[in-house]
N, C-alpha and C positions, 0 to 999 in steps of 0.2 A: 279326360280328367282323372281317370282311374290309375294312370301311370304313377303319380306320386305315392299312391298307396302301396305299390309294389316295392318301393324303396324302404319301407318300414316293416319290422317284424309283425306278424299277425297279432292283433290285439287279444284274441282269445288265448293264444299261446302264452302271451305275457301275463294275462290274468291267471291262467292255470298255474304258471310257475310261481307267481306271487302268492297264490293261495296255498300251494304246497309248502313254500318257505314259511309262511305265516302259521300254517298248521303245525309245523315242527317246532315252533317257538313255545316257551312256557306260557301257560294260561292260568286264569283264575275264574272259576265258575264258567268255563268255556270261552272266556274273553281273553284274547292275547294280552300278555303283560304289557306290551307296548302301549295299548290304549288304556289299560287299567292305571298304569303309572302316570300317564298324561292327565287323566281325569282327576286322579288324586292330587297332582300338582296344581291344577286349576282350583280345586276345592280348598287345598291348604293355603294357597296364596291369597285367595279372597278372604278366608277365615282369619289369617294372621294380620291382614291389613285392618280389618275391623276391630280385632282385639287390641292391636297396638294403638289404634286411634282412641279406643275407649280407655286404655290404660294411661294415655298421655293427657286426656281431657277430663277424666273423672276427678272429683274433689278428693283430696287426701289430706291427712293430718301429718304435718312435718314435710321433709324433703321428698321429692319424687325419686323413683328408682333410677339407677344409672344404666344407660343402654349397654355400656361396656361390660358390666357385670352380668347383665342378662345374656349377652352373647357367650360369655364364658360358661355359664350354667347350661345353656342350650347345647354347647359342644360336649360338655360332660355327660348330659342326659343322652345325647345321641350316641356317645361311646358306650354307655351302659346298656341302652336298648339294643345296640348291635351285638354286644356280648351275650345278651339273653337269647337273641335269635341265633347266634352262632352256637350256643349250647344246645338249642333245639335241633339245629342242623347236624351237629356232630354227635348227638346222642348223650350228652352230659357235660357238666362243668369240667371234669378232668381232661377230656379230650380237647375241649375248647381252650382251656388254659394252656395246655401243652402247645397247641397250634399258635396261640398268641405269643408265647415265649419264643418258640422257634422262629416265628416271622420277624420279631423285633431283634433277635440276636443272630440270625442266620447270615444276613448280608446287609452291610451298611449302605451299599449302592441302591438296593431296593427301597430302603427307607428314605433315602435322599430323593428318589424319584417321586415319592408321594409328597415330599416337602415342596416340590415345584409349584403345584396348583395353589397351595396355601400362601406361598411367598408372592405369587402373581396376584392373588386376590388382595393381599395386603398392599401391594404396590398400586393396584387399581384404586383402592379406597383413598390413598394419598393423592393420586392424580386427580380424582374427582374433586377432592377438597381444593386443590390448586386451581382447577378449572372454574369452580364456583366462586373463587375469590377474584377471578379476573374476567368472567363473562356474566352476562345477564342470564336470568333464569330461562328466558325464552330460547336464547341461542344454545344454552347448555342442553335443554330438553330435546331440541330438534337434532342437534349434532350427535348426541349420545345414541340416537336410534341407529346410527351407522353400525353399531355393534352387531346387528342382525346380519348385515352383509359381510362384515369381517369374519363372523363365525362361519358363514357359508364358505367363504374363500379359503379359510384355514382348514375347514373340513375336507375340501377338495385337495388342498396341497399336502396336508399331513396324513389324513386317513384314506386318501384316494377315492373319495366319493365321486360318483358320476351324476351330475345334475343336468337335465336337459333344458331346452329353452323354456318350457312351461314352468318348471320349478324355479328357474332364475326369475322369470316374470312374476311368479307368485311371491318370491322373496322381496323384490322391489316394491310390489304392491303392498305387502305387509309393512315394510318400512314406511311407506307413504301414509298408510292408514294409522299406524301407531303415532307417527309424527303429528297428524292432524288431531288425534285424540288428546295428546299431551301438550299441545301448544298452550301456554298460559293464557287465560282469558282476562279481559278487563284490566284492572290495575296491575295484575301479576305480569302482564306482558310488557309493562313499562317499568317504572321504578316503584318498588314496593314501599319504600320509605326513603326519606331524605338521607338517612344514614347509609342504607344499602346503595342508593344511587351514588353517593359520594365515594363509597368504597369501590364501587364498580368503575367510576370515572378515574380513580387512581390506579386501577389495575392495568395490566398489559394484555390486550386482546390476543396478540400473537402467542404469548405464553399460555393463555387460557385455552386457545384453540388447539395448540400442540398437546396440551395436557389431556383434553377430552378425547382427541384422536388417539393418543397413546393409550388411554383408558379403554377405548373400543378395542384396540389390538390386544391388550392384556386380558380383557374380559373374554374375548374369543379364544385366545391362546390357552388360557387356564381351563376353559370348558372343554376344548378339543383335546388337550393333553390329558385331562382327567378321564374323558371318554376313552382315549387310547389305553390308559392304564387299566380301566375297568373291563374293556372288551378283549384286549390282547393279552389276557392273563388268565390262568386257571384258578387264581385265588378267589375265595368266596367273597361275594359282595359285602357280607357282614364283616369279614376280616379287613377289607379295604376301608370300610367305614370306621372301624376301630382305629386304624392307622391315621386316617384323615381327622377323626375326632381328637386323638391325642395331640397331633400337631396343631390343630385349630385351638385346642384348649390352652396350650402353651403360649401361642401367639396372642390369644384373647386375654389371658392373664397378664401378659406383659403390657398389652394395650390398656388394661384397667388402671394400672399404676402410673403409666406414662401420661395418660390423658386425664384421669380423675383421681390421681393420688391424693391431692389435698382434700377432696370431698370424702374419700374413703377414710382418711385419718380423722376427719371431723365427725362424720355421722355413721360410719361403719360400712362394711362391704355390702350388706344386704339392706341398706336403707330404703324405705318406701315399699318393701315387698308385701304382697298380699295375694289373694286368690286370683285376681285378674292378671297380675304380673306373672304368676306361675303358669297360668294358662297360655300366656304369650310365649313363655320359654318353652313349654311343651310343644306348641305349634311350630316354633322355629326348629326345634329338634326333629320333629316329624318331617319338616321341610327338607332338612339335610338328608334324611333317609330316602325321601321321595325323589329328590334330585338325582341321587346316586342310582336309584332304580330306573329313572328316565334315561340316564346316560348309558346304563347297562343294557336295557331292553329296547330303547328307541335311539335317539341321538340328540345332539345339541341343537340342530335345526328345528326339529319338532318341539324341542323345549322352548325355543323362541316363540313358536306359534301358541304353545300353552300359556306362556307368560302374556302374550298379546290378548288372548281370550280372557285371561284373569283381569287385565286392565279394564276391558269392556264391562265385565260383570261387576267389578268393584265400583266403577262409575255409575252403573245403573242402580245398584243397591244403595250407593251413597245418595243418589238423587231421590230414591223412593223412601228410604228408611231414615236417613240422617238429615235430609234436605240441605246438604252441604254442596250440592253440585246441580246445576241446571243444564240439561242437554241442549245443545244448539246445533246448527246445521253442520258445523265442522265435526262435531262428535258423531252425528248421524252418518255423514259421508265417510269418516274414518272407520266407523264400525262396519259399514258395508264393504269397505276395502279389505278390512281384516277378515271378515267372513268369506269374501270371495277368494282371497289369497289362501285361506285355510282349505277351502274346497278344492282349489286348483292344485295345491301341493299334495293333498291327501289322495284325491281321486283322479287328478289329471283333467285335461281338457275333455269336455263331453264329446262323444263320437259324432253326434250330429253337427257340432260346430266344426270338427275336423273335416268331415265330409264336405261341408259348405265351403270351408277354406280351400280345400284341394280343388273343388269344382271351380271356384273363382280363379285360382291360380292357373288351372288347366285352360280355362276359356281365355284368360289373358295371354297365355303363351301362344295360343293359336292365333289370336288377333295380331300379336306382335311379330309372329314368324314371317320372314320375308318370302315373297312369292318365288316359286321355282323358275329361273330364267329359261329352263328347257321347255316349259309348257307353252 
């Protein structure tokens, strides 16, 4: 049963190589930036969920704030914060400003490359709207989790990542776990209201399914392409964030007037704004910076795991603090699958389990081997 072990590189050598590679990567307080950025992503995602929930449910005088204008301001703040960090990196505003001007005027092709993720995310949002107009919430939630697998496949095809059987198994397990957690419960799994049920009955399931599958592809492609831009370039991550923020601000501003033009003309661009709304905007802006850091120092696949852990934490905090969610067996099972998948993808299969597996396979091969006719 030791023969299969000889077919694999020594685990100690792999661990030493991984440790050397990780040791050469940027760190913060001695912790690799890969894990720092992932922890910040989890914290930011959980925080913005609760602040957004609070901002949409708190009593206000007059009209509520518009989501479209909040997205615009978050892009602007993200761009300004990136400029501040770029000034610190380059030693002053003069050098940073010269770099920004050179980057935007040097090559139109480079600027168009950065436009691609923004256009893909815009297309994704429209596809999700089409899918929700033609599918039930339950079908949409379950099917949209395929974006985890499409991200992994595109990472292999575009970035040339090598994923072994253990990591592929972890990704499938993660998809199953997130699906179980996000399946609508109770009335949400059926028809939420007579109006929604009628609207869904009038929709086209084939169009809705095609839209949500296309959204899975565009989501994965946008993330992988953005990762490619950030990693396969010598440009500063802050400079890339300024480019992305400027494009995102233009698209968001156009979305403000296309979607909420009448409301803006009636009650103003900053209607319903207050302290909580600005906190939401700041958290969203920080989220843009954190996602870019995750793609720079980690990858899209680890980002999927970070988002899955954020879903679990958000549900637990929602149950304990807001009493808006009651955990059930599906949630517990889904959480266990997410945690198991995270462990397998990050640390691999435990060596004791591998040895047991090789021993079972070795014994089975001996039993199944035909007797030597010469004996």
